[in-house]
KEKE-3310 file (N, C-alpha, C; in steps of 0.2 Angstrom, whole numbers, plus 5000, padded with zeros to 4 digits):
npx = (4872:4868:4867:4879:4885:4899:4915:4926:4943:4953:4963:4957:4945:4952:4957:4946:4939:4949:4957:4968:4975:4974:4963:4953:4952:4948:4935:4930:4932:4924:4912:4906:4907:4902:4909:4916:4924:4935:4943:4959:4957:4949:4934:4924:4908:4902:4889:4889:4898:4893:4881:4887:4892:4881:4874:4883:4883:4869:4870:4879:4871:4861:4867)
npy = (4854:4860:4877:4883:4871:4863:4858:4845:4840:4825:4824:4832:4825:4813:4819:4822:4810:4803:4793:4784:4788:4777:4770:4780:4782:4769:4769:4778:4772:4760:4766:4769:4781:4795:4805:4819:4821:4833:4838:4832:4831:4825:4827:4828:4831:4839:4835:4822:4816:4818:4810:4798:4795:4795:4784:4774:4775:4771:4758:4752:4753:4745:4732)
npz = (4680:4695:4701:4712:4715:4720:4714:4717:4719:4716:4726:4736:4739:4744:4756:4763:4765:4771:4764:4753:4737:4728:4733:4732:4718:4714:4719:4710:4698:4699:4699:4711:4716:4708:4695:4685:4670:4665:4652:4656:4669:4684:4692:4706:4711:4725:4730:4725:4733:4746:4744:4742:4755:4763:4757:4761:4775:4777:4772:4781:4793:4790:4790)
capx = (4874:4865:4870:4882:4888:4906:4918:4932:4948:4954:4966:4952:4941:4956:4958:4939:4937:4955:4958:4973:4974:4971:4956:4948:4952:4944:4928:4928:4932:4918:4906:4903:4908:4902:4914:4916:4931:4936:4950:4962:4956:4943:4931:4919:4903:4901:4883:4890:4902:4888:4877:4891:4893:4874:4873:4887:4880:4863:4872:4881:4865:4856:4871)
capy = (4855:4866:4883:4882:4864:4864:4852:4843:4837:4819:4825:4835:4819:4809:4822:4822:4803:4800:4788:4785:4789:4771:4769:4785:4780:4763:4771:4782:4767:4756:4771:4770:4789:4798:4810:4821:4822:4840:4838:4826:4832:4822:4832:4825:4835:4839:4832:4815:4814:4818:4805:4792:4795:4793:4777:4769:4775:4767:4751:4750:4753:4739:4726)
capz = (4686:4698:4704:4719:4715:4720:4711:4721:4716:4719:4733:4741:4741:4748:4762:4766:4766:4774:4760:4749:4730:4725:4735:4729:4711:4714:4720:4704:4693:4700:4699:4717:4717:4702:4694:4678:4667:4661:4649:4659:4676:4687:4697:4710:4714:4732:4731:4724:4739:4751:4743:4743:4762:4766:4755:4765:4781:4776:4771:4787:4797:4788:4790)
cpx = (4870:4869:4873:4885:4896:4909:4925:4937:4949:4958:4962:4948:4945:4956:4951:4937:4943:4956:4964:4971:4971:4964:4951:4947:4948:4937:4926:4928:4926:4912:4903:4903:4908:4907:4913:4923:4931:4943:4953:4961:4949:4941:4925:4914:4902:4895:4884:4894:4897:4883:4880:4891:4886:4873:4877:4885:4874:4865:4875:4876:4861:4860:4870)
cpy = (4861:4871:4882:4875:4865:4857:4851:4839:4830:4820:4828:4829:4814:4812:4821:4815:4800:4793:4789:4786:4783:4770:4774:4783:4773:4764:4774:4776:4762:4760:4771:4778:4792:4804:4813:4822:4829:4840:4831:4826:4828:4826:4828:4830:4834:4834:4824:4812:4813:4812:4798:4790:4792:4786:4772:4769:4770:4759:4748:4749:4746:4732:4723)
cpz = (4689:4701:4711:4720:4715:4718:4715:4717:4719:4726:4738:4744:4746:4755:4766:4769:4770:4771:4756:4741:4727:4727:4732:4721:4710:4715:4713:4698:4693:4700:4705:4719:4710:4701:4686:4676:4663:4659:4652:4666:4678:4692:4700:4713:4721:4734:4730:4730:4745:4750:4744:4751:4765:4764:4759:4772:4782:4776:4778:4793:4796:4789:4797)
residu = (MET:THR:ALA:GLY:THR:GLU:LEU:LEU:THR:VAL:PRO:GLN:VAL:MET:GLU:ARG:LEU:GLN:LEU:GLY:ARG:THR:ALA:VAL:TYR:ASP:LEU:LEU:ARG:THR:ARG:GLN:LEU:PRO:SER:LEU:THR:LEU:GLY:ARG:ALA:ARG:ARG:ILE:PRO:THR:HIS:ALA:LEU:THR:ASP:PHE:ILE:HIS:THR:ARG:LEU:ASP:GLN:GLU:ALA:ALA:ALA)
# end
């Protein structure tokens, strides 16, 4: 992990994407949104969320 990489909780990702808990966990389960597990906690690096958003925007533009 690079210096300055922030880790987000699932509720933080829910808020940023305006999605419910189930939808966010579906993205994590299908590996569309990478995460790390620290003990029992799931954390999503901010760069992974940014990459996910850019990928989805690119897919929408190509459709």
